[in-house]
FIKE-259485 format. One record per residue: residue in one letter; z, y, x of N, C-alpha, C, O, CB in turn. Coordinates in steps of 0.02 Angstrom, whole numbers, plus 50000, padded with zeros to 5 digits. Glycine has a CB too. Layout:
aZYXZYXZYXZYXZYX ...
% end
This chain:
m486104925149158486614924749107487224928849126487514932349084486804917549095 n487434928449190488014932049212487884939549211488334943449195488224929849282 g487284941649228487104948749227487124951649157487314957349147486414949749256 e486924947549107486954949849037487674950749015487834955348978486594944948992 a488114946249036488824946749016489144952949046489574956149014489204940449037 e488944954749108489234960649140489004967049106489374971949104489054960849214 l488394967049080488144973049047488464974248980488424979748953487394972649040 q488784969148951489084969748885489804971948886490144971748834489024963248849 i490064973948944490754976248948490794983148914490424987648932490994976649023 p491244983848865491294990348832491514995848881491864994548930491794989948774 t491305001848867491445007548912492195008848918492435010448972491095013748886 w492565008248863493285009748867493645004848912494145006648944493595009548797 r493404998648916493704993748962493554995549034493984994649077493434986748946 q492974998149048492805000349116493225006349135493455006749192492055001949121 v493325010949089493735016849103494455014749118494755017249166493715021749043 l494725010149079495405007749092495465004549161495945005649197495625002849038 a494965000549178494974997149244494935002249300495295001649350494404992149249 w494495007249294494435012149348495045016749352495215019149406493815016349338 v495375018049295496005021749297496525017749335496895020449376496255023449225 a496565011249322497035006949357496885006749432497345007149473497034999949328 v496255006049450496055005849520496215012549554496455012649610495315004149528 s496085018049520496215024649548496965025749559497165028349612495945030149502 i497365023949511498095024649518498345020149575498745022349616498455022949452 s498105013949577498315009349630498115011949698498505011749745498015002449618 s497495014549704497265017249768497675023249789497865023849848496525019149763 a497825027649742498225033549759498925031549782499185034349831498265038349699 v499225026949747499895024649766499875021249834500315022449876500175019749713 l499375017149847499325013749911499215018549968499515017850022498765008549909 v498795023549958498665028450011499285032550025499475033350083498085033149991 l499605035049973500215039149984500775035050015501125037450059500445042149918 w500855028849992501395024650017501265022650090501735022550130501465018449974 s500645021050107500505019150177500565025250223500785024650280499805016050183 f500355031050199500425037150238501165038750249501375040250305500075043150203 w501555038550196502275039850202502615034550246503035036250287502605039950132 g502425028150238502725022950278502575023850352503005022450394502475016250255 s501975026050368501805027350438502215033150466502455032850522501055028750445 i502295038350427502695044050449503415041950459503715043450511502655049850397 e503705038450411504395036350416504505031450474505025031550507504625033150351 a504025027050485504095022250539504155025750607504555023650649503515017350540 f503765030950617503795034450681504365039450683504575041450737503145037950694 y504605041650626505145046550625505815043150637506215045450679505145050250559 e505955037750600506615034850605506625027450621507155024550629506975035950541 g506045024250625506045017050632505975014450703506045008450713505505014350593 w505835018550752505705016050820506325016750862506385021450901505115019750852 y506785012150855507405012450895507535006050933508035005650969507985014050851 q507115001050926507184994850965506944996051036506565000651049506804989050932 h507164991951082506954992651152506274989451165505954991051215507464989651197 s506054985051122505424981651131504894984551084505044985851025505514974051119 l504304985451109503754987951068503604983151011503474985350954503124989051111 w503604976651024503434971750973503964971550919503794970350860503354964851005 m504594972550936505114972750884505024978950840505144978750780505804972750917 n504824984450870504694990550832504104989550784504134991750727504554996550879 i503584986350807503004985050764503194980350707503004981550650502414982150805 a503564975050723503784970450670504224973950619504154972850559504154964550701 l504674978250643505104981850597504704986750554504854987550494505644985750637 t504204989850582503774994350544503414990650488503394993050432503264997750590 i503144984850504502784980950453503264978550399503104979250339502434974950486 v503824975950417504284973150368504614978650327504654978150265504814968950402 q504844983950360505244988950326504824994050287505024996250234505674992550376 y504244995950313503885001450284503204999550254502985002750206503785006750334 l502874994550281502204993050258502154986750216501634985550186501754992450317 l502674982650213502654976750171502584978350096502204974950062503284972650182 p502934983450070502814985150000502084987149986501824985549933503274990849979 v501774990450034501064992350025500644986050022500204985449980500824996850084 l500774981250066500384975150067500484971050003500004968049978500564970950128 i501094970849977501224967149915500844970249857500534966649818501974966949901 v500884976849850500534980149795499774979649805499404979049756500744987649791 m499544979849868498824979149881498584972149860498044971549831498674980349955 v498964967049876498774960249856498754959649780498294956549752499264954949885 a499234962549746499244962349673498644966149644498344963949594499904965349646 a498474971849673497904975749648497244972149661496804971949617497894982749681 v497164969249719496554965449734496494959449688495954957849663496534963249809 a497054955949677497044950349630496864952649560496524949049523497734946749629 s497084958649541496914961349475496184963049469495894962449415497334967549461 v495874965249523495164966749520494754960249516494284959749478494944970849583 l494944955249556494564949049558494704944649497494244941749469494724945249621 w495334944049477495544939949420496004944249377496614944149387495904933349443 p495734947949329496134952949292496764950049257497294953149261495704956149240 r496714944449226497294941749190497844939649239498424941249229497094935749147 f497654936049292498144933849342498464939849377499074940049386497814929249393 g498054944749396498304950649430498764954849387499264957549411497734954849454 s498604955349323499044959249279499714955649269500234958849266498694960449210 l499694949049265500334945349262500724945949326501334946049326500204937949246 l500364946349382500694947549446501034954349448501594955049474500184946949504 h500704959449421501014966149416501634965949372502154968849390500504971249388 v501594962649316502164962249271502734958349304503314960149297501964959049204 g502564952949340503074949149376503414953349430504024953049438502764943049408 l503024957449465503314962049514503764967149480504294968949507502754965549554 a503554969549422503964974349385504624971349365505144974649369503584976949324 v504614965149342505234961849323505684960749384506284961749381505094955149287 a505374958649440505764957549501506074964049526506654964049548505314954649555 v505704969549522505974975949543506544978149497507054980749519505414981349545 a506444977049431506964978949383507604974949394508154977549384506714977949312 v507544968649415508134964549428508444966549495509054967049500507954957049429 k508024967549546508274969149613508594976149615509154976949641507704968749664 f508244981049588508494987949586508724989349515508374992549477507954993149610 n509304986949499509564987449431509874994349419510464994849401510074981849417 t509464999449429509675006249414509165009349368508605006749359509765010449480 r509355014849339508895018249293508275020649330507725020049305509255024149258 s508365023449389507795026049427507345020349451506735021149452508035030149486 g507635014649471507225008949492506795006349435506215004649445507665003449519 r507095005949376506705003649318506195008749296505635006949278507165001949260 l506375015149298505925020349273505375022249322504805023349301506325026549256 l505535022549386505055025049435504645019649470504115021049497505415029049486 i504885013349468504515008149503504295002749454503695001149451504945004949558 a504754999949415504574994349371504114996449314503634992949299505214991249343 l504255002049282503835004249226503115005749247502655003549213504135010449195 p502995009349302502295010349324501945003749343501345003049330502275015049382 l502304999049374501994992649389501804988849326501264985949322502474988349431 g502234989049276502074985949212501484989449178501064986249147502674985949166 g501464996149183500904999849155500244998249189499724997549156501035007249160 l500264997549255499664995349291499454988449270498854987049263499784995549367 g499934984049259499774977349234499424977649167498954973849155500404973149228 a499654981949122499324982749057498614985549065498154983249031499734987249011 l498534990449109497854993149120497384987849148496814987349126497884999149167 y497624983949195497204978649223497074973049172496544969949174497524975749286 w497544971849127497454966649076496884968449029496474964149012498114965649036 f496854974649007496344976648959495704979248991495174979348960496624981948914 g495744981449054495154984149087494714978849118494954973449138495374989049139 r494074980349123493584975849155493114980049197492884985349176493194971649102 l492974977649256492524981249302491834977949301491774971849298492804981249373 r491324982049304490654979449308490494977649381490304971949395490134984549281 g490574982349425490484981049496491154981449531491514986349524489984986149527 k491324976349569491994975949598492004978149671492544979149700492264968949593 r491424979049702491404980649773491744987249789492154987549835490684980849798 w491594992549752491884999149767492634999249751493015002849784491535004549727 a492834995449701493554995049686493924991749744494454994049764493674991149621 l493644986449771493964983049828493954987449890494434987449929493614976449843 y493404991149901493384995749957493935001049951494275002650001492704999249962 s494025003749892494535009049884495245006249889495685009649914494445012549817 l495345000049866496024997149869496214994949940496784995549960496074991249822 c495724992449977495884989750044495714994750100496054994750151495504983350056 g495204998750091494985003150145495355009750149495495012050205494265004450137 l495505012750094495825019450095496525019350126496675023850166495855022250026 p496965014550109497615014550143497565013550218497955016550256498055009250114 v497105009350240497015008350312496755014650345496985016550399496535002450326 a496295018050312496025024250339496565029650342496575033550390495435026750297 s497015029850293497535034950295498025033550352498285038250382497905035250228 r498165027250367498605025650423498285027650488498615030250533498795018250423 r497625026350496497275028150557497245035750565497315038250621496575025250558 t497155039350510497145046650514497815049250535497855053850576496945049650446 r498355046450509499025048750528499165047250601499445051350637499555045350483 r498955041250624499065039450694498675044050740498925046250791498875032150706 a498045045550722497645050050763497935057050764497935060350816496925050250737 a498195059350708498495066050705499135066150747499275071150781498645067950632 a499525060850744500145060650783499985060450858500335063650897500565054450764 m499465056850878499285056650948499015063250972499155065351029498775051150961 g498635066650930498365073150949498905078350955498865082850997497845075350899 a499415077950913499965082750915500405081650977500705086351002500385082350852 c500435075451001500865073951058500505074751124500805074051177501145066851052 g499865076051123499485076751184499045070751196499115065751162499955077751243 p498605071251243498115065851253498405059651288498085054451286497545068451292 r498975060151320499245054551358499625049751312500035051851272499715057151414 m499475043351318499815038251280500415035751320500415036051381499335032351263 a500925033351285501515030551319501335023751347501005019751315502115030051271 g501565022551407501445016051439502105012451450502635014951432501075016951505 a502065006651481502665002751494503125006651541502905009351591502494995851525 g503755006951523504245010351564504325017751547504785020951572504075009751635 d503885020551505503945027551485504515028251435504685023551399503285030151454 e504815034151434505355035451388505115040151334504785045151348505965038451426 l505275038551273505055042451216505665044851177506185041651177504585038451170 v505595050551144506095052851098505785052751030505295056351017506365060051117 s506045048650985505775047850918506325049550869506805045850862505505040650907 g506255055150834506775057250788507405058550827507415062650872506895051850733 a507935055150809508565056050845508685050450895509185050450931509145056250795 a508225045650898508325039850942507975040851009507425043651011508075033450908 y508285038651061508005038851128507765031851144508175027251148508525041451181 v507115030951154506825024351160506485023551228506115028051249506325022951103 r506595018051260506225016351320505735010851301505925005651276506715013951378 v505085012151312504565007651291504505001951341504425003051401503885011351284 s504554995851316504424989951357504004985151316504054985051255505084986651381 f503604981251349503144976851314503404969751307503034965451281502494976851349 l503984968251328504264961551321504944961851290505264956651280504304957951387 
% end
């Protein structure tokens, strides 16, 4: 019975859902890539490695995680996820009460909510892979590229690093 219901999804609804998943995946990949770059460029100024990692997650990667949770919720439960997108759009519009905040962040989130509201996916596995796997892969690619550009030696405890304009001494406590 469930298989018959999945086969009756109109094509235009599937196209809308895949457009929403594609846009969400592209935004998540670009945002996680940019967040990783920014974290290593200007975010590593604490004396403790763990404080730097916590700051990276909170300051640069938390927006990626919030949008990823909303997108995954939209794939699994389209109505709930689309309302979550619209709620995020309203929160962004209230928090960033500027024209650019409303136009560049809140409006696209609301548009994604509308796409997820009307779109339906037949198979959800590939959508979840693209929403959760691609941003993680882009962060690993950036980290590997950064390590290759800096040489094969990794920084250890007590080593001194220069990151952007900050002079950092790496310690693990």
